[in-house]
N, C-alpha and C positions, 0 to 999 in steps of 0.2 A: 503494500499499500504505500503510496505516495501522496502525502498532506500538502496541501499548498495555503498559505496563509494570503488573505488580500486585508488591506486597512480600506474601509468604503466609507465616503463623506454621507453622513444621510441616510436616507432613504426615497430610490428614485427608480433605477434598473436593476437593483440588485436580484432580481430575479432571470437574468442573464445568466448568472453563472451557476445555476442550479442548471438550469438548461445546457450549459456547457458542460458541466459536469457528468450530467447523462450521455452526452454525445461522444466523451472522452473515454469511458469504460469506468469498469466497476472496482479497478484498483487504485483510482487517483480520485483524491477528495480535495474539493475546494471550498475551504472555511474562510468566512466572511465575517470581520469584525466591523462594525459600524462605528466611526468616529464622529464627534461632534463638529458638524458644519458650521456652527457659527451662523454669520449671517449670508443667506441664501441668495448669492447677488454674483454675475459675472463679471465681476469689476476689480482690480487689480488691489486694491488691498484688502476687500474680503477675501479674495483667493489666497492672498499671501499668508493672511492669518489664519485659513483654514488649513493650509499644508503647515504649521508652526510646528517645532518639533515637540511642544507640548502633548498638544492633540495629537499628534501620531504615538509617540510614547504610551498615551495611557490605554492603547489597545494591546500593545505589544504581548503585555503579560496573559492575557487570553490565547492569543494565538502561540505564545510557548507552550500553554497548558494544554493546546489542541495537537502539540505535538508537528506542529508546520514545520516544513525543510528548509522552505524559503520565503520571504516577504515581499509584496509590493504592494505601494502606496497607489491604490487603483483610482486616480486622478490623475486626468490631463493637466487640466488647467492649475489645480493647487501645486503642479511641480515646474511647468515651463515658466510661469510668471516669474521665476528664481534666475532665469535665466541659465546658461547651458552650466557653468562654473556653481553656480547657486543652488541649483538642482542636485548638483553632485554631492555637495557638502550636505544637502537633505537627506541624500539617501545613505551617505556615511555614517550620519547620525543615527537613523533608522537601525543598518546593521549593527551599530555599537550597541544600541538599545535593547534590540531582540538578540543579539548574538546569532544572527542568522545571514546569510546571504541576501541581499536587499536590492531593490530596484522600484522605479516608478513607471506609471503609464505612458510618461513622455518619452523616457528611453527605450521602453518597449517599442514605443513607434520605431523609433530610429533604429534599434536592432534588428526588427522585423522587416524593414525596408532592406537592410544589408543580408537578410538570410533569403531573400527573393532576388537580391542582386540589382534592384533597382535604384536609379539616383534622381530620374526626374519623375517629381510629384506633384499631385495636386490635392487641395486642401478644400473639404467641406465642412464648416463649423457653424456649430450652432450658436457661438459667443458674438458678441458685437465685435465691430470691427477693429477694435483697439488690442482685445483679446487674442483674436483670431491671426492678427500681423505678430504679434509675439511668440504664438506657436511656429510661424511659417520662420520667424528669425531663429528660434530653438534649432529646426529643423536644419536650417542652413549651416548651422554652427557645427553640428553632427555631420556635414558633407553631403548634403541632399541639395538639389535644385529644385526649388519650389517654381513652377511654371504656372499656376494660378492658385488664388485662395477667394472662396466664397463665402461670406460670413450670414448669418440669419438674425443678428439681433437680439436674440433670447436674454434675458436677462440671468432666469432662474432656473436651476436644476429641476424644480418641482415642474415648470411648465416643459421642458425638453420630456422629462418624462411621459407626457401626456399623447407626444409624436406617436404615429402608427405607420402602419407601411407606406400609404401615399404621402405623408412627409418625408420618411426615410428618403423613398426612392426619387424624389423630387429633389433634394439636396443633393443626393450624389449624382444625378444626370446633370444641374447645375454646374457642381463643381468642377467635372470632367474637363478635360483639354486632349487634344488630339498629341501633343506633344508629352503627356502625363504616359509614364509607365505603369502608374498605381495610382488610385485614391485612397486618400486619408480622412476617415472621420471621427475625429476625437470628440471627446465627452461622453463619460462611463455614464453619464445619465439617460442617455439613447440608448435606446433598444434596437439590437442589431444580429443576435446571435441566430436568430429562424430564419434570416435572410441572407445570409451569405452566397451562398450558392446562385441565390437568384441577381443577387445584386452583380456577382462578378459575370453572369450569363449577359444581363443586361450591359453593360459597360465592355466586357470584351476585355476585361485587365483584372487582375488584382484587386481587393477593397481589403483595406484593412482598417479593423473598427476598434475603439478603446476597449470595451470590455473582451473582445477577442483576442489583441495583443497583448493585453495583461495577464491573461492565464497562460497563453503562449510564453511571457516572460517567465512568469514562474517556473512553467515547467523546464525552462532553459536553464534558469540557477538551480533548479532540483538535478539537473543532468538527466532528465527524461525527453525523448522524444517520441510524441504521438501522431500516427496517421488517421486523420478524422477529415476525411472529404467535406462532409456535412459543413465543417468550419471554415471551408473556404482555401484558397490556394496555400497560403501560410501553412498549414495542416497537411499537405500533401506532398511538398518538395523535399528532395533530399538537401543537405545542406552546402552551401555555395562555399567551394575550396577556394580560398584567395591564393593567386600563383605568387 
């Protein structure tokens, strides 16, 4: 049994992780511990407070007791708002607090793009323009070429959680760009786990979503590789061997 630990802010799309756990198989457990979201706002100051060390550390003991082998801060905006170096400091503090390998959803996107061997990406964000731009900057710091950014201007995770299939596909189509090798949909408040193969069929390219890459990152930290086609191209490819 491989136990994965996720720290998830508040309550919005955490049922995605239950679905992903079922799709992965019976020997993988995805444990979700909810952190205090504070003010539910896609605003830089609120997001930085959401990802503050004290808020993350509060959930660590519960994950340790669950037997988790790795921990991921399951929040994109609450990590990339610190910038590339600041997000590294956030993860280092989390690893020290947990005594476990640690990462965040923002780094999961960067690592997943590397896994797929893609460099040119398009971003479809639920966030306001300024927050979406910070995610694009983060990806560039990680070596990606961001060819397009589409933002939706939504302020709260609670509103994002109400989106269904129609809104999700509209965002993905609007974000896509002819030069993009993959489309990235950040926000762990967005339900995507049930739609990954259909999204990739619709766009004709890999689609990386926040809850999908978060679990993949936890598996990577735990040194597990799982073939699960229902979770998209990220879960069906062999690792890219760098020359």
